[in-house]
Wavefront OBJ file of the C-alpha trace (Angstrom):
o trace
v 4.027 -64.751 -95.179
v 0.394 -64.760 -96.205
v -1.996 -61.896 -95.320
v -4.011 -63.893 -92.770
v -0.884 -64.862 -90.811
v 0.319 -61.262 -90.917
v -3.004 -60.006 -89.640
v -2.998 -62.619 -86.797
v 0.592 -61.621 -85.796
v -0.321 -57.948 -85.807
v -3.421 -58.659 -83.682
v -1.315 -60.680 -81.295
v 1.211 -57.846 -80.966
v -1.632 -55.357 -80.334
v -3.053 -57.643 -77.560
v 0.386 -57.884 -75.990
v 0.843 -54.104 -76.044
v -2.520 -53.659 -74.536
v -1.913 -56.219 -71.763
v 1.480 -54.540 -71.105
v 0.020 -51.079 -70.746
v -3.256 -52.067 -68.984
v -2.031 -54.740 -66.580
v 1.738 -54.648 -66.193
v 2.433 -50.888 -66.347
v -0.611 -49.140 -64.932
v 1.958 -46.910 -63.273
v 2.877 -45.343 -66.582
v 0.667 -42.274 -66.997
v -1.043 -41.469 -70.337
v 0.481 -37.933 -70.269
v 3.965 -39.518 -70.018
v 3.233 -41.773 -72.958
v 1.995 -38.902 -75.048
v 4.881 -36.679 -74.072
v 7.527 -39.277 -74.849
v 6.009 -41.387 -77.608
v 3.299 -39.145 -79.206
v 0.530 -41.582 -78.357
v -1.244 -42.940 -75.279
v -3.915 -45.397 -74.261
v -6.597 -42.959 -75.396
v -5.013 -42.886 -78.907
v -5.008 -46.662 -78.990
v -8.785 -46.674 -78.061
v -9.419 -44.043 -80.727
v -7.553 -46.083 -83.363
v -9.720 -49.053 -82.308
v -12.826 -46.883 -82.796
v -11.608 -45.658 -86.139
v -10.975 -49.245 -87.316
v -14.500 -50.140 -86.309
v -15.875 -47.238 -88.251
v -13.836 -48.261 -91.315
v -15.628 -51.558 -91.210
v -19.075 -49.977 -90.934
v -19.418 -50.675 -87.210
v -20.859 -47.981 -84.953
v -18.757 -47.360 -81.856
v -18.775 -44.294 -79.600
v -15.686 -42.834 -78.047
v -16.842 -44.175 -74.667
v -17.505 -47.611 -76.049
v -14.051 -47.767 -77.616
v -12.432 -46.663 -74.431
v -14.264 -49.229 -72.398
v -13.299 -51.930 -74.921
v -9.659 -50.914 -74.701
v -9.435 -50.121 -70.963
v -11.590 -53.140 -69.950
v -13.656 -50.833 -67.801
v -15.287 -47.371 -68.039
v -12.645 -44.748 -68.563
v -13.732 -42.839 -65.436
v -13.007 -45.987 -63.360
v -9.567 -46.331 -64.923
v -8.804 -42.725 -64.159
v -9.896 -43.029 -60.561
v -7.829 -46.157 -60.031
v -4.602 -45.241 -61.833
v -4.360 -41.657 -63.044
v -2.349 -39.160 -60.973
v -2.270 -35.415 -61.286
v 0.260 -33.907 -63.705
v 2.215 -30.810 -62.935
v 2.151 -27.687 -65.087
v 5.350 -28.679 -66.973
v 3.921 -32.123 -67.981
v 0.621 -30.470 -68.999
v 2.384 -27.944 -71.206
v 4.427 -30.705 -72.822
v 1.275 -32.694 -73.316
v -0.397 -29.782 -75.177
v 2.553 -29.563 -77.535
v 2.769 -33.332 -78.074
v -1.010 -33.596 -78.595
v -1.022 -30.844 -81.171
v 1.970 -32.320 -83.016
v 0.742 -35.922 -83.000
v -3.052 -35.757 -82.867
v -4.046 -32.287 -83.914
v -5.644 -29.301 -82.286
v -8.130 -30.052 -79.520
v -11.750 -29.351 -80.428
l 1 2 3 4 5 6 7 8 9 10 11 12 13 14 15 16 17 18 19 20 21 22 23 24 25 26 27 28 29 30 31 32 33 34 35 36 37 38 39 40 41 42 43 44 45 46 47 48 49 50 51 52 53 54 55 56 57 58 59 60 61 62 63 64 65 66 67 68 69 70 71 72 73 74 75 76 77 78 79 80 81 82 83 84 85 86 87 88 89 90 91 92 93 94 95 96 97 98 99 100 101 102 103 104
């Protein structure tokens, strides 16, 4: 397989993942994704931002989130995010530290 085809297939897989998480499974909470898989929608938007920066493109955290979520993050949260109990929050802190790093 040539590099261009591989890149196109990887991009298609990313678009399918995004569609699945953003349109088909809005019920799945970011905290549950992080606790179970070690990443969430915010991680995907951060990776998108990091890829832009690697290519010399300026993109803020908010711009990356809006590009990924398809709307301002605050709007997504008000539509789909539910409150997490203390147990989920504690698990999130551990998962975040292990997979992303310490919060700053």
